[in-house]
Residue frames as a rotation matrix with the C-alpha (Angstrom) as fourth column:
MET 1
-0.970 -0.198 0.139 22.21
0.147 -0.027 0.989 24.26
-0.192 0.980 0.056 -19.55
GLU 2
-0.228 0.966 0.120 18.47
0.939 0.251 -0.236 24.46
-0.258 0.059 -0.964 -19.05
HIS 3
0.311 0.332 -0.891 18.50
0.208 -0.938 -0.277 28.28
-0.927 -0.099 -0.361 -19.19
ILE 4
-0.675 -0.572 -0.466 20.48
-0.387 -0.262 0.884 28.10
-0.628 0.777 -0.045 -22.44
ASP 5
-0.809 0.437 0.393 17.90
0.584 0.673 0.454 25.71
-0.066 0.597 -0.800 -23.90
GLN 6
0.199 0.902 -0.383 15.18
0.783 -0.382 -0.492 28.20
-0.590 -0.202 -0.782 -22.94
ALA 7
-0.020 -0.295 -0.955 17.13
-0.272 -0.918 0.289 31.02
-0.962 0.266 -0.062 -24.63
ILE 8
-0.946 -0.319 0.054 17.48
-0.063 0.345 0.936 28.87
-0.317 0.883 -0.347 -27.76
THR 9
-0.386 0.887 0.252 13.74
0.904 0.418 -0.088 28.13
-0.183 0.194 -0.964 -27.78
LYS 10
0.336 0.482 -0.809 13.01
0.387 -0.854 -0.347 31.84
-0.858 -0.197 -0.474 -27.40
ALA 11
-0.423 -0.590 -0.687 15.38
-0.432 -0.535 0.726 32.69
-0.796 0.604 -0.029 -30.28
ASN 12
-0.909 0.056 0.413 13.85
0.339 0.677 0.653 30.02
-0.243 0.734 -0.635 -32.53
VAL 13
0.088 0.987 -0.135 10.45
0.724 -0.157 -0.672 31.75
-0.685 -0.038 -0.728 -32.25
LYS 14
0.268 -0.059 -0.962 11.96
-0.316 -0.948 -0.030 34.61
-0.910 0.312 -0.273 -34.27
LEU 15
-0.720 -0.620 -0.312 13.00
-0.535 0.209 0.819 32.25
-0.442 0.756 -0.482 -37.10
SER 16
0.375 0.923 -0.081 10.94
-0.746 0.249 -0.618 30.60
-0.550 0.292 0.782 -39.81
ARG 17
0.744 -0.067 -0.665 13.26
-0.552 0.500 -0.667 28.61
0.377 0.863 0.335 -42.09
VAL 18
-0.149 -0.835 -0.530 16.09
-0.007 0.537 -0.843 27.50
0.989 -0.122 -0.086 -39.82
THR 19
0.924 0.382 0.021 16.46
-0.031 0.022 0.999 26.52
0.381 -0.924 0.032 -36.19
ILE 20
-0.091 -0.911 0.403 19.22
-0.789 -0.181 -0.587 26.94
0.607 -0.372 -0.702 -33.64
PHE 21
0.907 0.351 -0.234 20.09
-0.127 0.757 0.642 23.86
0.402 -0.552 0.731 -31.64
ARG 22
0.322 -0.786 0.528 22.71
-0.931 -0.160 0.328 22.78
-0.173 -0.598 -0.783 -29.14
ARG 23
0.742 -0.254 -0.621 25.13
-0.013 0.920 -0.392 19.96
0.671 0.298 0.679 -29.90
GLY 24
0.073 -0.697 -0.714 27.01
0.921 0.322 -0.220 19.32
0.384 -0.641 0.665 -26.70
ARG 25
0.002 -0.172 -0.985 28.54
0.711 -0.693 0.122 22.63
-0.704 -0.700 0.121 -25.67
LYS 26
-0.889 -0.369 -0.271 28.28
0.065 -0.688 0.723 24.33
-0.454 0.625 0.635 -29.08
LEU 27
0.100 0.962 -0.256 25.50
-0.145 -0.240 -0.960 25.76
-0.984 0.133 0.115 -31.22
SER 28
-0.877 -0.272 0.396 24.52
0.322 0.279 0.905 24.88
-0.357 0.921 -0.157 -34.78
LEU 29
-0.285 0.799 -0.530 21.87
-0.794 -0.507 -0.337 25.78
-0.538 0.325 0.778 -37.35
ARG 30
-0.774 0.120 0.622 19.61
0.340 0.907 0.249 23.31
-0.534 0.404 -0.743 -39.10
GLY 31
0.045 0.847 -0.530 17.23
-0.435 -0.461 -0.773 23.76
-0.899 0.266 0.347 -42.00
GLN 32
0.573 0.208 0.793 16.23
0.607 0.542 -0.581 22.86
-0.551 0.814 0.184 -45.53
LEU 33
0.186 -0.636 -0.749 19.24
-0.419 -0.741 0.524 24.10
-0.889 0.217 -0.404 -47.47
PRO 34
0.719 -0.010 -0.695 20.37
-0.684 0.167 -0.710 23.70
0.123 0.986 0.113 -51.08
LYS 35
0.883 -0.447 0.139 22.48
0.417 0.886 0.202 20.64
-0.214 -0.121 0.969 -51.67
LYS 36
0.250 -0.891 -0.378 26.22
-0.169 -0.425 0.889 21.19
-0.953 -0.158 -0.257 -51.70
PRO 37
0.287 -0.201 -0.937 27.96
-0.947 -0.204 -0.246 21.51
-0.142 0.958 -0.249 -55.08
GLY 38
-0.643 -0.539 -0.544 28.27
-0.674 0.736 0.067 18.12
0.364 0.409 -0.837 -56.70
GLU 39
-0.860 0.367 0.354 25.36
-0.013 0.678 -0.735 16.61
-0.510 -0.637 -0.578 -54.76
GLY 40
-0.531 0.702 0.475 22.72
0.822 0.290 0.490 17.45
0.206 0.651 -0.731 -57.33
ARG 41
-0.649 0.388 0.654 19.81
-0.154 -0.910 0.386 19.85
0.745 0.150 0.650 -57.28
GLY 42
0.345 0.908 -0.237 17.16
0.226 0.165 0.960 20.60
0.911 -0.385 -0.148 -54.69
ASN 43
-0.043 -0.256 0.966 17.14
-0.835 -0.521 -0.176 21.05
0.548 -0.814 -0.191 -50.96
ARG 44
0.249 0.179 -0.952 17.61
0.353 0.899 0.261 18.75
0.902 -0.401 0.161 -48.01
GLN 45
0.993 0.114 0.038 17.91
-0.004 -0.291 0.957 18.95
0.120 -0.950 -0.288 -44.24
GLN 46
0.198 -0.980 0.015 21.43
0.479 0.083 -0.874 20.20
0.855 0.180 0.486 -43.49
THR 47
0.810 -0.039 -0.585 23.37
0.558 -0.256 0.789 21.34
-0.181 -0.966 -0.186 -40.45
ILE 48
0.340 -0.732 0.590 25.82
0.140 -0.581 -0.802 24.22
0.930 0.356 -0.095 -40.19
ALA 49
0.327 -0.345 -0.880 28.16
0.944 0.164 0.286 24.16
0.046 -0.924 0.380 -37.20
LEU 50
0.865 0.085 0.494 28.71
0.125 -0.991 -0.049 27.69
0.485 0.105 -0.868 -35.92
GLY 51
-0.114 -0.954 -0.278 31.67
0.644 0.142 -0.751 27.05
0.756 -0.264 0.598 -33.63
VAL 52
-0.299 0.138 0.944 29.94
-0.527 -0.849 -0.043 29.16
0.795 -0.511 0.327 -30.97
PHE 53
-0.940 -0.084 -0.330 29.61
0.214 0.607 -0.766 27.99
0.265 -0.790 -0.552 -27.37
ALA 54
-0.013 0.996 -0.092 26.17
0.553 0.084 0.829 27.51
0.833 -0.040 -0.552 -25.85
THR 55
-0.688 -0.157 -0.708 26.16
0.674 -0.498 -0.545 30.64
-0.268 -0.853 0.449 -23.67
PRO 56
0.341 0.845 -0.412 23.74
0.559 -0.534 -0.634 33.57
-0.756 -0.014 -0.655 -23.57
GLU 57
0.025 -0.421 -0.907 26.14
-0.538 -0.770 0.342 35.54
-0.843 0.479 -0.246 -25.79
GLY 58
-0.890 -0.393 0.230 26.51
-0.076 0.626 0.776 32.55
-0.449 0.674 -0.587 -28.09
VAL 59
-0.187 0.911 0.367 22.74
0.825 0.349 -0.445 32.36
-0.533 0.219 -0.817 -28.54
LYS 60
0.483 0.319 -0.816 22.74
-0.039 -0.923 -0.383 36.02
-0.875 0.217 -0.434 -29.62
VAL 61
-0.457 -0.727 -0.512 25.48
-0.640 -0.130 0.757 35.31
-0.617 0.674 -0.406 -32.17
ALA 62
-0.833 0.179 0.523 23.63
0.375 0.878 0.297 32.21
-0.406 0.444 -0.799 -33.39
LEU 63
0.218 0.972 -0.094 20.41
0.617 -0.211 -0.758 34.19
-0.756 0.107 -0.646 -33.79
ALA 64
0.262 -0.186 -0.947 22.18
-0.508 -0.861 0.029 36.85
-0.821 0.473 -0.320 -35.85
ARG 65
-0.784 -0.601 -0.155 23.75
-0.468 0.408 0.784 34.18
-0.407 0.687 -0.601 -38.09
ALA 66
-0.552 0.666 0.502 20.43
0.640 0.724 -0.257 32.35
-0.535 0.179 -0.826 -38.40
GLN 67
0.452 0.723 -0.522 18.72
0.208 -0.655 -0.727 35.56
-0.867 0.220 -0.447 -39.49
ARG 68
-0.144 -0.584 -0.799 21.47
-0.767 -0.444 0.463 36.14
-0.625 0.679 -0.385 -42.05
LEU 69
-0.917 -0.174 0.360 21.05
0.026 0.873 0.486 32.56
-0.399 0.455 -0.796 -43.30
GLU 70
-0.062 0.974 0.217 17.30
0.700 0.197 -0.687 33.06
-0.712 0.109 -0.694 -43.64
SER 71
0.412 0.145 -0.900 17.89
-0.333 -0.895 -0.297 36.28
-0.848 0.422 -0.320 -45.52
ASP 72
-0.614 -0.705 -0.356 20.30
-0.633 0.169 0.756 34.51
-0.472 0.689 -0.550 -47.90
LEU 73
-0.775 0.381 0.505 17.72
0.471 0.880 0.059 31.78
-0.422 0.283 -0.861 -48.48
ASN 74
0.200 0.948 -0.248 14.81
0.508 -0.317 -0.801 34.20
-0.838 0.034 -0.545 -48.95
PHE 75
0.528 -0.054 -0.848 16.68
-0.527 -0.803 -0.277 36.32
-0.666 0.593 -0.453 -51.49
GLU 76
0.949 -0.093 0.300 18.16
0.251 0.798 -0.547 33.24
-0.189 0.595 0.781 -53.23
ARG 77
0.570 -0.819 0.066 21.75
-0.587 -0.463 -0.664 34.33
0.575 0.340 -0.745 -52.62
PHE 78
0.723 -0.267 0.638 22.77
-0.444 0.528 0.724 31.36
-0.530 -0.806 0.263 -50.47
LYS 79
0.453 -0.673 -0.585 26.22
-0.505 0.348 -0.790 29.97
0.735 0.653 -0.182 -51.32
TRP 80
0.893 -0.135 -0.429 27.89
0.377 0.745 0.551 27.13
0.245 -0.653 0.716 -49.43
SER 81
-0.030 -0.991 0.134 31.25
0.704 -0.116 -0.700 28.87
0.709 0.073 0.701 -49.71
ASP 82
-0.136 0.051 0.989 29.90
-0.412 -0.911 -0.010 31.60
0.901 -0.409 0.145 -47.39
TRP 83
0.581 0.566 0.584 28.88
-0.759 0.120 0.640 29.08
0.293 -0.815 0.500 -44.72
GLU 84
0.810 -0.347 -0.473 31.43
0.360 0.931 -0.065 26.27
0.463 -0.118 0.879 -44.78
LYS 85
0.682 -0.661 -0.314 34.48
0.220 -0.224 0.949 26.39
-0.698 -0.717 -0.007 -42.58
GLY 86
-0.397 -0.902 0.169 37.19
0.562 -0.093 0.822 28.27
-0.726 0.421 0.543 -44.40
GLY 87
0.193 0.575 0.795 34.62
0.980 -0.158 -0.123 30.05
0.055 0.803 -0.594 -46.52
THR 88
0.979 0.202 -0.006 35.65
0.201 -0.973 0.114 33.43
0.018 -0.113 -0.993 -45.12
THR 89
0.319 -0.939 -0.130 39.40
0.616 0.101 0.781 33.07
-0.720 -0.330 0.610 -45.58
GLY 90
0.564 -0.083 -0.822 39.42
-0.485 -0.839 -0.248 35.26
-0.669 0.538 -0.513 -48.64
GLY 91
0.942 -0.132 -0.310 40.89
-0.205 0.505 -0.838 32.40
0.267 0.853 0.449 -50.65
ARG 92
0.057 -0.977 0.205 44.07
-0.898 -0.140 -0.418 32.17
0.437 -0.160 -0.885 -48.57
SER 93
0.316 -0.040 -0.948 45.52
0.108 0.994 -0.006 28.86
0.943 -0.101 0.318 -47.45
ALA 94
0.954 -0.004 -0.300 46.53
0.299 0.094 0.950 27.93
0.024 -0.996 0.091 -43.90
LYS 95
0.082 -0.997 0.017 50.15
0.993 0.083 0.080 28.36
-0.082 0.010 0.997 -44.90
GLU 96
-0.279 -0.140 0.950 49.48
0.473 -0.881 0.010 31.94
0.835 0.453 0.312 -46.06
TRP 97
0.740 0.585 0.332 47.59
-0.043 -0.450 0.892 32.72
0.671 -0.674 -0.308 -42.84
ALA 98
0.766 -0.496 -0.410 50.45
0.611 0.362 0.704 31.31
-0.200 -0.789 0.580 -40.73
LYS 99
-0.204 -0.875 0.438 53.03
0.947 -0.290 -0.138 33.28
0.248 0.387 0.888 -42.71
GLU 100
0.020 0.316 0.949 51.06
0.140 -0.940 0.310 36.51
0.990 0.126 -0.063 -42.23
PHE 101
0.937 0.349 -0.022 50.59
0.043 -0.051 0.998 35.82
0.347 -0.936 -0.063 -38.51
GLY 102
0.435 -0.860 -0.266 54.30
0.886 0.355 0.300 35.06
-0.164 -0.366 0.916 -38.13
ALA 103
-0.307 -0.533 0.788 55.22
0.691 -0.694 -0.201 38.33
0.655 0.483 0.581 -39.84
GLU 104
0.439 0.543 0.716 52.97
-0.134 -0.748 0.650 40.28
0.888 -0.381 -0.256 -37.45
LYS 105
0.968 -0.080 -0.238 54.40
0.251 0.314 0.916 38.52
0.001 -0.946 0.324 -34.40
ALA 106
0.178 -0.981 0.081 58.01
0.975 0.164 -0.149 38.91
0.133 0.105 0.986 -35.56
ALA 107
-0.160 -0.202 0.966 57.55
0.329 -0.934 -0.141 42.66
0.931 0.296 0.216 -35.67
SER 108
0.443 0.504 0.742 56.24
-0.446 -0.594 0.669 42.87
0.778 -0.627 -0.038 -32.09
ILE 109
0.974 -0.130 0.188 58.41
-0.111 0.451 0.886 40.47
-0.200 -0.883 0.425 -30.04
LYS 110
0.158 -0.987 0.002 62.10
-0.750 -0.119 0.650 39.69
-0.642 -0.104 -0.760 -29.50
GLU 111
0.085 -0.202 -0.976 63.76
-0.909 0.386 -0.159 37.63
0.408 0.900 -0.151 -32.20
THR 112
-0.885 -0.462 -0.062 64.68
-0.389 0.804 -0.449 34.84
0.257 -0.373 -0.892 -29.75
SER 113
-0.473 0.801 0.366 61.06
-0.324 0.229 -0.918 34.62
-0.819 -0.553 0.152 -28.55
TYR 114
0.347 0.598 -0.723 59.85
-0.887 -0.040 -0.459 34.48
-0.304 0.801 0.516 -32.14
GLN 115
-0.301 -0.548 -0.780 62.29
-0.770 0.623 -0.141 31.69
0.563 0.558 -0.610 -33.02
ALA 116
-0.974 -0.131 0.187 61.42
-0.223 0.717 -0.661 29.61
-0.048 -0.685 -0.727 -29.95
ASN 117
-0.475 0.866 0.157 57.65
-0.093 0.128 -0.987 30.04
-0.875 -0.484 0.020 -30.08
TYR 118
0.518 0.759 -0.393 56.78
-0.418 -0.177 -0.891 30.44
-0.746 0.626 0.226 -33.75
ASP 119
0.216 -0.499 -0.839 59.62
-0.973 -0.037 -0.228 29.66
0.082 0.866 -0.494 -36.10
GLU 120
-0.758 -0.648 0.079 60.87
-0.652 0.752 -0.096 26.35
0.003 -0.124 -0.992 -34.65
PRO 121
-0.409 0.623 0.667 57.50
-0.189 0.658 -0.729 24.65
-0.893 -0.424 -0.151 -33.95
TYR 122
0.687 0.702 -0.185 56.31
-0.298 0.040 -0.954 25.10
-0.662 0.711 0.237 -37.52
PRO 123
0.129 -0.672 0.729 58.05
0.626 0.625 0.466 23.07
-0.769 0.397 0.501 -40.20
ARG 124
-0.279 -0.311 -0.909 59.75
-0.470 -0.781 0.411 24.97
-0.838 0.542 0.072 -42.95
GLY 125
-0.491 0.128 -0.862 57.92
-0.866 0.039 0.499 24.28
0.098 0.991 0.092 -46.19
GLY 126
-0.999 0.039 0.026 56.22
0.034 0.985 -0.172 21.28
-0.033 -0.171 -0.985 -44.61
TRP 127
-0.347 0.935 -0.075 52.71
-0.431 -0.230 -0.872 22.59
-0.833 -0.271 0.483 -45.01
């Protein structure tokens, strides 16, 4: 992991308002960000989990996201809904995602396989 830490340090040199750091095997961003809705006004130190593994490729992804975050902050267009988990779902619920995924799978595999692997494990209307 030492070479990953060196890559993170190298990437952080390119950033001014946020930093990339490793939490266990995954990468996150940290910086002075606006408070979340309902927490009041102003900024405070906040962390955004990226869900990206601490690998050389992961550091590249983290750097790109950190640069986007800095851009959002610099141009005052930062919104928590863009950065929180589920913020990119397009407003769809997990049930809607599962239904869409099931429809795609049903069209590409045998009906018996679909029933055994997708239909039966998920409760009907239990979401």
